[in-house]
PyMOL commands that place a pseudoatom at each C-alpha (Angstrom):
pseudoatom trace, name=CA, resn=MET, resi=1, chain=A, elem=C, hetatm=0, pos=[65.258, 56.570, 154.095]
pseudoatom trace, name=CA, resn=ILE, resi=2, chain=A, elem=C, hetatm=0, pos=[61.822, 54.933, 153.906]
pseudoatom trace, name=CA, resn=ASN, resi=3, chain=A, elem=C, hetatm=0, pos=[60.370, 57.674, 156.110]
pseudoatom trace, name=CA, resn=ASN, resi=4, chain=A, elem=C, hetatm=0, pos=[61.774, 60.278, 153.708]
pseudoatom trace, name=CA, resn=LEU, resi=5, chain=A, elem=C, hetatm=0, pos=[60.244, 58.461, 150.720]
pseudoatom trace, name=CA, resn=VAL, resi=6, chain=A, elem=C, hetatm=0, pos=[56.866, 58.208, 152.436]
pseudoatom trace, name=CA, resn=LEU, resi=7, chain=A, elem=C, hetatm=0, pos=[56.996, 61.923, 153.313]
pseudoatom trace, name=CA, resn=ARG, resi=8, chain=A, elem=C, hetatm=0, pos=[57.788, 62.871, 149.684]
pseudoatom trace, name=CA, resn=LEU, resi=9, chain=A, elem=C, hetatm=0, pos=[54.969, 60.683, 148.345]
pseudoatom trace, name=CA, resn=ASN, resi=10, chain=A, elem=C, hetatm=0, pos=[52.598, 62.166, 150.903]
pseudoatom trace, name=CA, resn=GLN, resi=11, chain=A, elem=C, hetatm=0, pos=[53.528, 65.720, 149.919]
pseudoatom trace, name=CA, resn=SER, resi=12, chain=A, elem=C, hetatm=0, pos=[53.229, 64.902, 146.227]
pseudoatom trace, name=CA, resn=SER, resi=13, chain=A, elem=C, hetatm=0, pos=[49.771, 63.445, 146.737]
pseudoatom trace, name=CA, resn=GLN, resi=14, chain=A, elem=C, hetatm=0, pos=[48.781, 66.506, 148.794]
pseudoatom trace, name=CA, resn=ALA, resi=15, chain=A, elem=C, hetatm=0, pos=[50.018, 68.801, 146.023]
pseudoatom trace, name=CA, resn=LEU, resi=16, chain=A, elem=C, hetatm=0, pos=[48.162, 66.805, 143.380]
pseudoatom trace, name=CA, resn=SER, resi=17, chain=A, elem=C, hetatm=0, pos=[45.000, 66.937, 145.502]
pseudoatom trace, name=CA, resn=ILE, resi=18, chain=A, elem=C, hetatm=0, pos=[45.308, 70.720, 145.843]
pseudoatom trace, name=CA, resn=LEU, resi=19, chain=A, elem=C, hetatm=0, pos=[45.880, 71.144, 142.090]
pseudoatom trace, name=CA, resn=LEU, resi=20, chain=A, elem=C, hetatm=0, pos=[43.035, 68.856, 141.010]
pseudoatom trace, name=CA, resn=GLY, resi=21, chain=A, elem=C, hetatm=0, pos=[40.689, 70.293, 143.654]
pseudoatom trace, name=CA, resn=SER, resi=22, chain=A, elem=C, hetatm=0, pos=[41.421, 73.812, 142.409]
pseudoatom trace, name=CA, resn=ILE, resi=23, chain=A, elem=C, hetatm=0, pos=[40.725, 72.753, 138.821]
pseudoatom trace, name=CA, resn=ILE, resi=24, chain=A, elem=C, hetatm=0, pos=[37.429, 71.138, 139.844]
pseudoatom trace, name=CA, resn=LEU, resi=25, chain=A, elem=C, hetatm=0, pos=[36.361, 74.247, 141.799]
pseudoatom trace, name=CA, resn=ALA, resi=26, chain=A, elem=C, hetatm=0, pos=[37.249, 76.496, 138.847]
pseudoatom trace, name=CA, resn=LEU, resi=27, chain=A, elem=C, hetatm=0, pos=[35.302, 74.222, 136.495]
pseudoatom trace, name=CA, resn=PHE, resi=28, chain=A, elem=C, hetatm=0, pos=[32.318, 74.221, 138.846]
pseudoatom trace, name=CA, resn=LEU, resi=29, chain=A, elem=C, hetatm=0, pos=[32.297, 78.017, 139.013]
pseudoatom trace, name=CA, resn=TYR, resi=30, chain=A, elem=C, hetatm=0, pos=[32.660, 78.360, 135.250]
pseudoatom trace, name=CA, resn=VAL, resi=31, chain=A, elem=C, hetatm=0, pos=[29.930, 75.804, 134.508]
pseudoatom trace, name=CA, resn=SER, resi=32, chain=A, elem=C, hetatm=0, pos=[27.536, 77.385, 137.012]
pseudoatom trace, name=CA, resn=ILE, resi=33, chain=A, elem=C, hetatm=0, pos=[28.121, 80.858, 135.571]
pseudoatom trace, name=CA, resn=THR, resi=34, chain=A, elem=C, hetatm=0, pos=[28.061, 80.018, 131.837]
pseudoatom trace, name=CA, resn=ASP, resi=35, chain=A, elem=C, hetatm=0, pos=[25.949, 76.812, 131.635]
pseudoatom trace, name=CA, resn=HIS, resi=36, chain=A, elem=C, hetatm=0, pos=[28.572, 75.200, 129.362]
pseudoatom trace, name=CA, resn=GLU, resi=37, chain=A, elem=C, hetatm=0, pos=[29.488, 71.554, 129.714]
pseudoatom trace, name=CA, resn=PRO, resi=38, chain=A, elem=C, hetatm=0, pos=[32.949, 70.745, 131.181]
pseudoatom trace, name=CA, resn=SER, resi=39, chain=A, elem=C, hetatm=0, pos=[33.885, 68.972, 127.933]
pseudoatom trace, name=CA, resn=TYR, resi=40, chain=A, elem=C, hetatm=0, pos=[33.340, 72.266, 126.096]
pseudoatom trace, name=CA, resn=ILE, resi=41, chain=A, elem=C, hetatm=0, pos=[35.753, 74.010, 128.454]
pseudoatom trace, name=CA, resn=PHE, resi=42, chain=A, elem=C, hetatm=0, pos=[38.448, 71.344, 127.971]
pseudoatom trace, name=CA, resn=THR, resi=43, chain=A, elem=C, hetatm=0, pos=[38.029, 71.448, 124.186]
pseudoatom trace, name=CA, resn=LEU, resi=44, chain=A, elem=C, hetatm=0, pos=[38.203, 75.236, 124.166]
pseudoatom trace, name=CA, resn=ALA, resi=45, chain=A, elem=C, hetatm=0, pos=[41.275, 75.319, 126.417]
pseudoatom trace, name=CA, resn=ASN, resi=46, chain=A, elem=C, hetatm=0, pos=[43.018, 72.697, 124.301]
pseudoatom trace, name=CA, resn=SER, resi=47, chain=A, elem=C, hetatm=0, pos=[42.262, 74.497, 121.031]
pseudoatom trace, name=CA, resn=VAL, resi=48, chain=A, elem=C, hetatm=0, pos=[43.187, 77.970, 122.300]
pseudoatom trace, name=CA, resn=LEU, resi=49, chain=A, elem=C, hetatm=0, pos=[46.142, 77.194, 124.580]
pseudoatom trace, name=CA, resn=GLY, resi=50, chain=A, elem=C, hetatm=0, pos=[47.472, 73.964, 123.133]
pseudoatom trace, name=CA, resn=THR, resi=51, chain=A, elem=C, hetatm=0, pos=[48.216, 70.669, 124.818]
pseudoatom trace, name=CA, resn=THR, resi=52, chain=A, elem=C, hetatm=0, pos=[51.910, 71.336, 125.375]
pseudoatom trace, name=CA, resn=PHE, resi=53, chain=A, elem=C, hetatm=0, pos=[51.297, 74.661, 127.089]
pseudoatom trace, name=CA, resn=ILE, resi=54, chain=A, elem=C, hetatm=0, pos=[48.654, 73.135, 129.359]
pseudoatom trace, name=CA, resn=LEU, resi=55, chain=A, elem=C, hetatm=0, pos=[50.882, 70.197, 130.326]
pseudoatom trace, name=CA, resn=ILE, resi=56, chain=A, elem=C, hetatm=0, pos=[53.939, 72.373, 130.979]
pseudoatom trace, name=CA, resn=VAL, resi=57, chain=A, elem=C, hetatm=0, pos=[51.950, 74.816, 133.113]
pseudoatom trace, name=CA, resn=LEU, resi=58, chain=A, elem=C, hetatm=0, pos=[50.273, 72.002, 135.071]
pseudoatom trace, name=CA, resn=PHE, resi=59, chain=A, elem=C, hetatm=0, pos=[53.655, 70.384, 135.772]
pseudoatom trace, name=CA, resn=LEU, resi=60, chain=A, elem=C, hetatm=0, pos=[55.202, 73.685, 136.909]
pseudoatom trace, name=CA, resn=THR, resi=61, chain=A, elem=C, hetatm=0, pos=[52.148, 74.515, 139.028]
pseudoatom trace, name=CA, resn=LEU, resi=62, chain=A, elem=C, hetatm=0, pos=[52.336, 71.119, 140.701]
pseudoatom trace, name=CA, resn=GLY, resi=63, chain=A, elem=C, hetatm=0, pos=[56.030, 71.719, 141.399]
pseudoatom trace, name=CA, resn=SER, resi=64, chain=A, elem=C, hetatm=0, pos=[55.271, 75.114, 142.942]
pseudoatom trace, name=CA, resn=ILE, resi=65, chain=A, elem=C, hetatm=0, pos=[52.611, 73.601, 145.187]
pseudoatom trace, name=CA, resn=VAL, resi=66, chain=A, elem=C, hetatm=0, pos=[55.053, 70.883, 146.298]
pseudoatom trace, name=CA, resn=CYS, resi=67, chain=A, elem=C, hetatm=0, pos=[57.547, 73.629, 147.183]
pseudoatom trace, name=CA, resn=ALA, resi=68, chain=A, elem=C, hetatm=0, pos=[54.913, 75.510, 149.208]
pseudoatom trace, name=CA, resn=LEU, resi=69, chain=A, elem=C, hetatm=0, pos=[54.103, 72.338, 151.129]
pseudoatom trace, name=CA, resn=ASN, resi=70, chain=A, elem=C, hetatm=0, pos=[57.790, 71.690, 151.730]
pseudoatom trace, name=CA, resn=ILE, resi=71, chain=A, elem=C, hetatm=0, pos=[58.216, 75.175, 153.192]
pseudoatom trace, name=CA, resn=TYR, resi=72, chain=A, elem=C, hetatm=0, pos=[55.935, 74.046, 156.009]
pseudoatom trace, name=CA, resn=ASN, resi=73, chain=A, elem=C, hetatm=0, pos=[57.141, 70.449, 156.283]
pseudoatom trace, name=CA, resn=SER, resi=74, chain=A, elem=C, hetatm=0, pos=[60.920, 70.666, 155.954]
pseudoatom trace, name=CA, resn=TYR, resi=75, chain=A, elem=C, hetatm=0, pos=[63.732, 71.356, 158.379]
pseudoatom trace, name=CA, resn=LEU, resi=76, chain=A, elem=C, hetatm=0, pos=[64.676, 74.938, 159.112]
pseudoatom trace, name=CA, resn=HIS, resi=77, chain=A, elem=C, hetatm=0, pos=[67.786, 74.958, 156.908]
pseudoatom trace, name=CA, resn=GLN, resi=78, chain=A, elem=C, hetatm=0, pos=[65.795, 73.609, 153.903]
pseudoatom trace, name=CA, resn=LYS, resi=79, chain=A, elem=C, hetatm=0, pos=[62.938, 76.128, 153.968]
pseudoatom trace, name=CA, resn=LYS, resi=80, chain=A, elem=C, hetatm=0, pos=[64.831, 78.793, 152.000]
pseudoatom trace, name=CA, resn=PHE, resi=81, chain=A, elem=C, hetatm=0, pos=[65.765, 76.203, 149.353]
pseudoatom trace, name=CA, resn=TRP, resi=82, chain=A, elem=C, hetatm=0, pos=[62.119, 75.222, 148.830]
pseudoatom trace, name=CA, resn=PHE, resi=83, chain=A, elem=C, hetatm=0, pos=[61.060, 78.873, 148.795]
pseudoatom trace, name=CA, resn=GLU, resi=84, chain=A, elem=C, hetatm=0, pos=[63.624, 79.779, 146.124]
pseudoatom trace, name=CA, resn=THR, resi=85, chain=A, elem=C, hetatm=0, pos=[62.807, 76.673, 144.070]
pseudoatom trace, name=CA, resn=GLY, resi=86, chain=A, elem=C, hetatm=0, pos=[59.096, 77.496, 144.182]
pseudoatom trace, name=CA, resn=LEU, resi=87, chain=A, elem=C, hetatm=0, pos=[59.755, 81.069, 143.088]
pseudoatom trace, name=CA, resn=GLN, resi=88, chain=A, elem=C, hetatm=0, pos=[61.853, 79.841, 140.161]
pseudoatom trace, name=CA, resn=LEU, resi=89, chain=A, elem=C, hetatm=0, pos=[59.120, 77.430, 139.083]
pseudoatom trace, name=CA, resn=SER, resi=90, chain=A, elem=C, hetatm=0, pos=[56.524, 80.195, 139.330]
pseudoatom trace, name=CA, resn=ASN, resi=91, chain=A, elem=C, hetatm=0, pos=[58.716, 82.549, 137.320]
pseudoatom trace, name=CA, resn=LEU, resi=92, chain=A, elem=C, hetatm=0, pos=[59.155, 79.825, 134.735]
pseudoatom trace, name=CA, resn=ILE, resi=93, chain=A, elem=C, hetatm=0, pos=[55.375, 79.783, 134.224]
pseudoatom trace, name=CA, resn=SER, resi=94, chain=A, elem=C, hetatm=0, pos=[55.421, 83.463, 133.243]
pseudoatom trace, name=CA, resn=THR, resi=95, chain=A, elem=C, hetatm=0, pos=[58.453, 82.859, 131.014]
pseudoatom trace, name=CA, resn=ILE, resi=96, chain=A, elem=C, hetatm=0, pos=[56.668, 79.998, 129.241]
pseudoatom trace, name=CA, resn=ALA, resi=97, chain=A, elem=C, hetatm=0, pos=[53.518, 82.127, 128.859]
pseudoatom trace, name=CA, resn=LEU, resi=98, chain=A, elem=C, hetatm=0, pos=[55.452, 84.993, 127.291]
pseudoatom trace, name=CA, resn=THR, resi=99, chain=A, elem=C, hetatm=0, pos=[57.391, 82.583, 125.063]
pseudoatom trace, name=CA, resn=TYR, resi=100, chain=A, elem=C, hetatm=0, pos=[54.136, 81.089, 123.777]
pseudoatom trace, name=CA, resn=THR, resi=101, chain=A, elem=C, hetatm=0, pos=[52.803, 84.608, 123.240]
pseudoatom trace, name=CA, resn=LEU, resi=102, chain=A, elem=C, hetatm=0, pos=[55.785, 85.499, 121.076]
pseudoatom trace, name=CA, resn=LEU, resi=103, chain=A, elem=C, hetatm=0, pos=[55.524, 82.155, 119.291]
pseudoatom trace, name=CA, resn=GLY, resi=104, chain=A, elem=C, hetatm=0, pos=[51.859, 82.756, 118.448]
pseudoatom trace, name=CA, resn=ILE, resi=105, chain=A, elem=C, hetatm=0, pos=[52.573, 86.256, 117.177]
pseudoatom trace, name=CA, resn=SER, resi=106, chain=A, elem=C, hetatm=0, pos=[55.476, 84.950, 115.091]
pseudoatom trace, name=CA, resn=LEU, resi=107, chain=A, elem=C, hetatm=0, pos=[53.354, 82.168, 113.634]
pseudoatom trace, name=CA, resn=GLY, resi=108, chain=A, elem=C, hetatm=0, pos=[50.616, 84.666, 112.819]
pseudoatom trace, name=CA, resn=ILE, resi=109, chain=A, elem=C, hetatm=0, pos=[53.023, 87.037, 111.097]
pseudoatom trace, name=CA, resn=GLY, resi=110, chain=A, elem=C, hetatm=0, pos=[54.588, 84.099, 109.265]
pseudoatom trace, name=CA, resn=GLU, resi=111, chain=A, elem=C, hetatm=0, pos=[51.134, 83.045, 108.077]
pseudoatom trace, name=CA, resn=LEU, resi=112, chain=A, elem=C, hetatm=0, pos=[50.435, 86.584, 106.940]
pseudoatom trace, name=CA, resn=SER, resi=113, chain=A, elem=C, hetatm=0, pos=[53.724, 86.908, 105.069]
pseudoatom trace, name=CA, resn=SER, resi=114, chain=A, elem=C, hetatm=0, pos=[53.300, 83.596, 103.248]
pseudoatom trace, name=CA, resn=SER, resi=115, chain=A, elem=C, hetatm=0, pos=[49.665, 84.236, 102.279]
pseudoatom trace, name=CA, resn=LYS, resi=116, chain=A, elem=C, hetatm=0, pos=[48.593, 85.761, 99.033]
pseudoatom trace, name=CA, resn=LEU, resi=117, chain=A, elem=C, hetatm=0, pos=[46.383, 88.701, 99.880]
pseudoatom trace, name=CA, resn=ASP, resi=118, chain=A, elem=C, hetatm=0, pos=[43.575, 89.413, 97.468]
pseudoatom trace, name=CA, resn=VAL, resi=119, chain=A, elem=C, hetatm=0, pos=[39.842, 89.929, 97.711]
pseudoatom trace, name=CA, resn=ASP, resi=120, chain=A, elem=C, hetatm=0, pos=[39.092, 86.192, 97.557]
pseudoatom trace, name=CA, resn=THR, resi=121, chain=A, elem=C, hetatm=0, pos=[41.533, 85.049, 100.290]
pseudoatom trace, name=CA, resn=ILE, resi=122, chain=A, elem=C, hetatm=0, pos=[41.548, 87.962, 102.724]
pseudoatom trace, name=CA, resn=ASN, resi=123, chain=A, elem=C, hetatm=0, pos=[38.840, 86.486, 104.990]
pseudoatom trace, name=CA, resn=GLU, resi=124, chain=A, elem=C, hetatm=0, pos=[40.633, 83.130, 105.264]
pseudoatom trace, name=CA, resn=THR, resi=125, chain=A, elem=C, hetatm=0, pos=[43.981, 84.816, 105.931]
pseudoatom trace, name=CA, resn=ILE, resi=126, chain=A, elem=C, hetatm=0, pos=[42.522, 87.057, 108.631]
pseudoatom trace, name=CA, resn=SER, resi=127, chain=A, elem=C, hetatm=0, pos=[40.822, 84.021, 110.210]
pseudoatom trace, name=CA, resn=LYS, resi=128, chain=A, elem=C, hetatm=0, pos=[44.126, 82.131, 110.437]
pseudoatom trace, name=CA, resn=LEU, resi=129, chain=A, elem=C, hetatm=0, pos=[45.901, 85.227, 111.741]
pseudoatom trace, name=CA, resn=THR, resi=130, chain=A, elem=C, hetatm=0, pos=[43.254, 85.746, 114.423]
pseudoatom trace, name=CA, resn=GLU, resi=131, chain=A, elem=C, hetatm=0, pos=[43.560, 82.101, 115.498]
pseudoatom trace, name=CA, resn=GLN, resi=132, chain=A, elem=C, hetatm=0, pos=[47.331, 82.451, 115.967]
pseudoatom trace, name=CA, resn=PHE, resi=133, chain=A, elem=C, hetatm=0, pos=[46.977, 85.717, 117.885]
pseudoatom trace, name=CA, resn=SER, resi=134, chain=A, elem=C, hetatm=0, pos=[44.261, 84.193, 120.081]
pseudoatom trace, name=CA, resn=MET, resi=135, chain=A, elem=C, hetatm=0, pos=[46.654, 81.452, 121.212]
pseudoatom trace, name=CA, resn=ALA, resi=136, chain=A, elem=C, hetatm=0, pos=[49.367, 84.029, 121.666]
pseudoatom trace, name=CA, resn=PHE, resi=137, chain=A, elem=C, hetatm=0, pos=[47.484, 86.308, 123.983]
pseudoatom trace, name=CA, resn=MET, resi=138, chain=A, elem=C, hetatm=0, pos=[45.540, 83.663, 125.909]
pseudoatom trace, name=CA, resn=THR, resi=139, chain=A, elem=C, hetatm=0, pos=[48.761, 82.007, 127.068]
pseudoatom trace, name=CA, resn=SER, resi=140, chain=A, elem=C, hetatm=0, pos=[49.733, 85.308, 128.691]
pseudoatom trace, name=CA, resn=VAL, resi=141, chain=A, elem=C, hetatm=0, pos=[46.246, 85.839, 130.089]
pseudoatom trace, name=CA, resn=VAL, resi=142, chain=A, elem=C, hetatm=0, pos=[46.438, 82.434, 131.803]
pseudoatom trace, name=CA, resn=GLY, resi=143, chain=A, elem=C, hetatm=0, pos=[50.139, 82.171, 132.608]
pseudoatom trace, name=CA, resn=LEU, resi=144, chain=A, elem=C, hetatm=0, pos=[50.971, 85.589, 134.035]
pseudoatom trace, name=CA, resn=PRO, resi=145, chain=A, elem=C, hetatm=0, pos=[48.211, 85.747, 136.687]
pseudoatom trace, name=CA, resn=LEU, resi=146, chain=A, elem=C, hetatm=0, pos=[48.802, 82.100, 137.633]
pseudoatom trace, name=CA, resn=SER, resi=147, chain=A, elem=C, hetatm=0, pos=[52.481, 82.843, 138.090]
pseudoatom trace, name=CA, resn=GLY, resi=148, chain=A, elem=C, hetatm=0, pos=[51.689, 85.872, 140.241]
pseudoatom trace, name=CA, resn=VAL, resi=149, chain=A, elem=C, hetatm=0, pos=[49.262, 83.931, 142.440]
pseudoatom trace, name=CA, resn=LEU, resi=150, chain=A, elem=C, hetatm=0, pos=[51.762, 81.108, 142.986]
pseudoatom trace, name=CA, resn=ARG, resi=151, chain=A, elem=C, hetatm=0, pos=[54.557, 83.580, 143.813]
pseudoatom trace, name=CA, resn=SER, resi=152, chain=A, elem=C, hetatm=0, pos=[52.274, 85.338, 146.286]
pseudoatom trace, name=CA, resn=ILE, resi=153, chain=A, elem=C, hetatm=0, pos=[51.349, 82.061, 147.983]
pseudoatom trace, name=CA, resn=LEU, resi=154, chain=A, elem=C, hetatm=0, pos=[55.001, 81.070, 148.279]
pseudoatom trace, name=CA, resn=ILE, resi=155, chain=A, elem=C, hetatm=0, pos=[56.028, 84.461, 149.678]
pseudoatom trace, name=CA, resn=ILE, resi=156, chain=A, elem=C, hetatm=0, pos=[53.179, 84.462, 152.202]
pseudoatom trace, name=CA, resn=CYS, resi=157, chain=A, elem=C, hetatm=0, pos=[53.997, 80.896, 153.319]
pseudoatom trace, name=CA, resn=TYR, resi=158, chain=A, elem=C, hetatm=0, pos=[57.695, 81.645, 153.677]
pseudoatom trace, name=CA, resn=GLU, resi=159, chain=A, elem=C, hetatm=0, pos=[57.203, 84.930, 155.517]
pseudoatom trace, name=CA, resn=HIS, resi=160, chain=A, elem=C, hetatm=0, pos=[54.649, 83.301, 157.822]
pseudoatom trace, name=CA, resn=ILE, resi=161, chain=A, elem=C, hetatm=0, pos=[57.126, 80.562, 158.704]
pseudoatom trace, name=CA, resn=LYS, resi=162, chain=A, elem=C, hetatm=0, pos=[59.954, 83.097, 159.189]
pseudoatom trace, name=CA, resn=LYS, resi=163, chain=A, elem=C, hetatm=0, pos=[57.763, 85.189, 161.481]
pseudoatom trace, name=CA, resn=ASN, resi=164, chain=A, elem=C, hetatm=0, pos=[56.811, 82.144, 163.552]
pseudoatom trace, name=CA, resn=ILE, resi=165, chain=A, elem=C, hetatm=0, pos=[60.426, 81.011, 163.806]
pseudoatom trace, name=CA, resn=HIS, resi=166, chain=A, elem=C, hetatm=0, pos=[61.607, 84.461, 164.918]
pseudoatom trace, name=CA, resn=SER, resi=167, chain=A, elem=C, hetatm=0, pos=[58.758, 84.895, 167.393]
pseudoatom trace, name=CA, resn=ASP, resi=168, chain=A, elem=C, hetatm=0, pos=[59.913, 81.749, 169.240]
pseudoatom trace, name=CA, resn=ILE, resi=169, chain=A, elem=C, hetatm=0, pos=[63.453, 83.093, 169.654]
pseudoatom trace, name=CA, resn=PRO, resi=170, chain=A, elem=C, hetatm=0, pos=[64.198, 85.744, 172.277]
pseudoatom trace, name=CA, resn=ILE, resi=171, chain=A, elem=C, hetatm=0, pos=[64.617, 89.197, 170.740]
pseudoatom trace, name=CA, resn=SER, resi=172, chain=A, elem=C, hetatm=0, pos=[68.277, 89.395, 171.726]
pseudoatom trace, name=CA, resn=ASN, resi=173, chain=A, elem=C, hetatm=0, pos=[69.039, 86.241, 169.663]
pseudoatom trace, name=CA, resn=GLN, resi=174, chain=A, elem=C, hetatm=0, pos=[67.021, 87.064, 166.521]
pseudoatom trace, name=CA, resn=ILE, resi=175, chain=A, elem=C, hetatm=0, pos=[68.854, 87.486, 163.232]
pseudoatom trace, name=CA, resn=LYS, resi=176, chain=A, elem=C, hetatm=0, pos=[68.255, 90.883, 161.698]
for i in range(1, 176): cmd.bond("trace and resi %d" % i, "trace and resi %d" % (i + 1))
show_as sticks, trace
zoom trace
């Protein structure tokens, strides 16, 4: 029991290290390319994507990474479970991204329908509408590729493990 707990904590810390290391590398690349400060990037991401979207996606990404690590570190009969769980978490990222996209579009249309359109207010109304649509589309721009990358990593890990398992078994005993 204690060994199992230590293994789970170890895998969780490995997954957190992978996630935070990836964020730091992405920040480094972005800062070196654009010469913006990291605080600017965090402020921009928070204003465009929203705190809840960022937290949900980070949690689901961490869960997917834990599943990928468990594909390598679990018993044979548990590997498929971790693979399927990781795929579901990755798919949930794309579902959340599309849900936030529809939410942003709905909020923008709601803002447009409740606004009085005349020459004096048209610029303010268009500004609010553009802000809502920006959040809407950026959640898809971030969430859908992230989901695809995580699914690809999980599939590659699982197929690599399956190939290695089957290569150790004589051909006459392999499951087809």
